[in-house]
C-alpha positions as a Python dict, from the first residue, in 0.01 Angstrom:
ca = {
    (1, 'X'): (0, 0, 0),
    (2, 'X'): (123, -371, -50),
    (3, 'X'): (-76, -567, -295),
    (4, 'X'): (-304, -820, -184),
    (5, 'X'): (-294, -1204, -305),
    (6, 'X'): (-599, -1432, -293),
    (7, 'X'): (-524, -1729, -45),
    (8, 'X'): (-341, -2039, -202),
    (9, 'X'): (-568, -2328, -178),
    (10, 'X'): (-418, -2658, -163),
    (11, 'X'): (-434, -2868, -464),
    (12, 'X'): (-446, -3236, -513),
    (13, 'X'): (-236, -3427, -734),
    (14, 'X'): (-321, -3740, -857),
    (15, 'X'): (-170, -3984, -1093),
    (16, 'X'): (-430, -4229, -1245),
    (17, 'X'): (-193, -4507, -1336),
    (18, 'X'): (-375, -4821, -1406),
    (19, 'X'): (-299, -5120, -1117),
    (20, 'X'): (-203, -4850, -836),
    (21, 'X'): (-412, -4806, -540),
    (22, 'X'): (-510, -4487, -443),
    (23, 'X'): (-526, -4386, -52),
    (24, 'X'): (-755, -4060, -37),
    (25, 'X'): (-802, -3845, 270),
    (26, 'X'): (-1008, -3534, 241),
    (27, 'X'): (-1155, -3309, 514),
    (28, 'X'): (-1497, -3128, 624),
    (29, 'X'): (-1464, -2746, 585),
    (30, 'X'): (-1266, -2591, 868),
    (31, 'X'): (-1244, -2952, 1021),
    (32, 'X'): (-1567, -2899, 1158),
    (33, 'X'): (-1726, -3263, 1311),
    (34, 'X'): (-2042, -3275, 1045),
    (35, 'X'): (-1940, -3638, 999),
    (36, 'X'): (-2010, -3703, 1375),
    (37, 'X'): (-2349, -3690, 1293),
    (38, 'X'): (-2464, -4072, 1202),
    (39, 'X'): (-2707, -4017, 955),
    (40, 'X'): (-2427, -3774, 757),
    (41, 'X'): (-2169, -4060, 815),
    (42, 'X'): (-2405, -4357, 693),
    (43, 'X'): (-2488, -4168, 393),
    (44, 'X'): (-2138, -4118, 290),
    (45, 'X'): (-2091, -4479, 335),
    (46, 'X'): (-2407, -4561, 125),
    (47, 'X'): (-2252, -4326, -160),
    (48, 'X'): (-1940, -4465, -125),
    (49, 'X'): (-2111, -4797, -239),
    (50, 'X'): (-2273, -4652, -536),
    (51, 'X'): (-1913, -4457, -649),
    (52, 'X'): (-1795, -4813, -631),
    (53, 'X'): (-2042, -4961, -846),
    (54, 'X'): (-2058, -4713, -1101),
    (55, 'X'): (-1685, -4594, -1127),
    (56, 'X'): (-1614, -5044, -1101),
    (57, 'X'): (-1352, -5031, -825),
    (58, 'X'): (-1260, -5184, -524),
    (59, 'X'): (-1267, -5032, -164),
    (60, 'X'): (-991, -5214, 15),
    (61, 'X'): (-1046, -5024, 324),
    (62, 'X'): (-1220, -4702, 465),
    (63, 'X'): (-1319, -4501, 791),
    (64, 'X'): (-1518, -4214, 826),
    (65, 'X'): (-1422, -3996, 1121),
    (66, 'X'): (-1587, -3690, 1264),
    (67, 'X'): (-1424, -3446, 1071),
    (68, 'X'): (-1219, -3612, 802),
    (69, 'X'): (-1239, -3967, 549),
    (70, 'X'): (-1019, -4202, 450),
    (71, 'X'): (-1060, -4432, 153),
    (72, 'X'): (-825, -4704, -9),
    (73, 'X'): (-934, -4767, -377),
    (74, 'X'): (-815, -4983, -647),
    (75, 'X'): (-979, -4857, -1005),
    (76, 'X'): (-1073, -5171, -1191),
    (77, 'X'): (-1015, -4983, -1555),
    (78, 'X'): (-710, -4882, -1749),
    (79, 'X'): (-877, -4541, -1758),
    (80, 'X'): (-1046, -4356, -1477),
    (81, 'X'): (-1032, -4004, -1313),
    (82, 'X'): (-969, -3981, -918),
    (83, 'X'): (-1100, -3640, -933),
    (84, 'X'): (-1442, -3796, -1086),
    (85, 'X'): (-1429, -4036, -832),
    (86, 'X'): (-1374, -3768, -541),
    (87, 'X'): (-1660, -3575, -716),
    (88, 'X'): (-1907, -3833, -696),
    (89, 'X'): (-1797, -3934, -348),
    (90, 'X'): (-1808, -3595, -209),
    (91, 'X'): (-2099, -3402, -340),
    (92, 'X'): (-2386, -3572, -291),
    (93, 'X'): (-2264, -3612, 58),
    (94, 'X'): (-2258, -3255, 84),
    (95, 'X'): (-2578, -3182, -46),
    (96, 'X'): (-2754, -3407, 151),
    (97, 'X'): (-2607, -3290, 471),
    (98, 'X'): (-2672, -2922, 392),
    (99, 'X'): (-3056, -3014, 309),
    (100, 'X'): (-3102, -3225, 591),
    (101, 'X'): (-2911, -3016, 859),
    (102, 'X'): (-2989, -2657, 723),
    (103, 'X'): (-2830, -2517, 1086),
    (104, 'X'): (-2453, -2646, 902),
    (105, 'X'): (-2508, -2389, 629),
    (106, 'X'): (-2356, -2110, 904),
    (107, 'X'): (-2030, -2300, 941),
    (108, 'X'): (-2020, -2368, 542),
    (109, 'X'): (-2085, -2024, 412),
    (110, 'X'): (-1871, -1867, 201),
    (111, 'X'): (-1893, -1520, 81),
    (112, 'X'): (-1770, -1491, -269),
    (113, 'X'): (-1592, -1133, -377),
    (114, 'X'): (-1926, -1081, -558),
    (115, 'X'): (-2139, -1079, -247),
    (116, 'X'): (-2300, -1392, -317),
    (117, 'X'): (-2269, -1669, -59),
    (118, 'X'): (-2202, -1988, -145),
    (119, 'X'): (-2151, -2333, 98),
    (120, 'X'): (-1877, -2530, 108),
    (121, 'X'): (-1942, -2859, 320),
    (122, 'X'): (-1585, -3001, 253),
    (123, 'X'): (-1240, -2856, 293),
    (124, 'X'): (-1139, -2689, -56),
    (125, 'X'): (-795, -2813, -231),
    (126, 'X'): (-926, -3193, -283),
    (127, 'X'): (-773, -3346, -8),
    (128, 'X'): (-477, -3600, -31),
    (129, 'X'): (-383, -3875, -268),
    (130, 'X'): (-93, -4118, -227),
    (131, 'X'): (-82, -4440, -529),
    (132, 'X'): (44, -4733, -380),
    (133, 'X'): (170, -5047, -569),
    (134, 'X'): (336, -5261, -316),
    (135, 'X'): (193, -5491, -103),
    (136, 'X'): (369, -5383, 198),
    (137, 'X'): (260, -5013, 129),
    (138, 'X'): (-127, -5136, 88),
    (139, 'X'): (-116, -5342, 427),
    (140, 'X'): (37, -5068, 567),
    (141, 'X'): (-203, -4811, 485),
    (142, 'X'): (-496, -5055, 561),
    (143, 'X'): (-390, -5088, 904),
    (144, 'X'): (-355, -4689, 952),
    (145, 'X'): (-729, -4662, 815),
    (146, 'X'): (-832, -4898, 1045),
    (147, 'X'): (-662, -4787, 1326),
    (148, 'X'): (-739, -4396, 1295),
    (149, 'X'): (-1033, -4419, 1570),
    (150, 'X'): (-839, -4643, 1799),
    (151, 'X'): (-510, -4369, 1784),
    (152, 'X'): (-784, -4079, 1827),
    (153, 'X'): (-930, -4265, 2126),
    (154, 'X'): (-1228, -4250, 1986),
    (155, 'X'): (-1234, -4629, 1967),
    (156, 'X'): (-1072, -4919, 2191),
    (157, 'X'): (-1050, -5172, 1877),
    (158, 'X'): (-1118, -5058, 1517),
    (159, 'X'): (-1374, -5333, 1540),
    (160, 'X'): (-1555, -5102, 1771),
    (161, 'X'): (-1593, -4816, 1520),
    (162, 'X'): (-1917, -4793, 1315),
}
């Protein structure tokens, strides 16, 4: 009999360095297209604006795709936590989506070892965080983020994507 090990969860490494821009990417659980619902996508954008105000950061670019989000942010303070920023960007959206659309619960259900069921709207592991500090890298990231819907053939121009 071979021992069993718990599945590894991808972990996001963050380097909270003053003056760095962060390109953050995170997905819905199993890449379900929950964000294709305009109400959920709009709620994400509204919440992102609240995060901007509360955490005093600049949002340089963002896109909400059907199953993932990209945001490019510049924190304005010397001391900040990308983990906290992500938590307040993502958690309210998950609560809103699961409350407004109870039918999503089935796709978000996770049965724990103790038999209790929890619901996971976002893919575990925190997503992707890339620090940037050069103008070229930042401009390339903005272009990539804004062109993501075009690349995926969801719109013909970045401006056509809501």
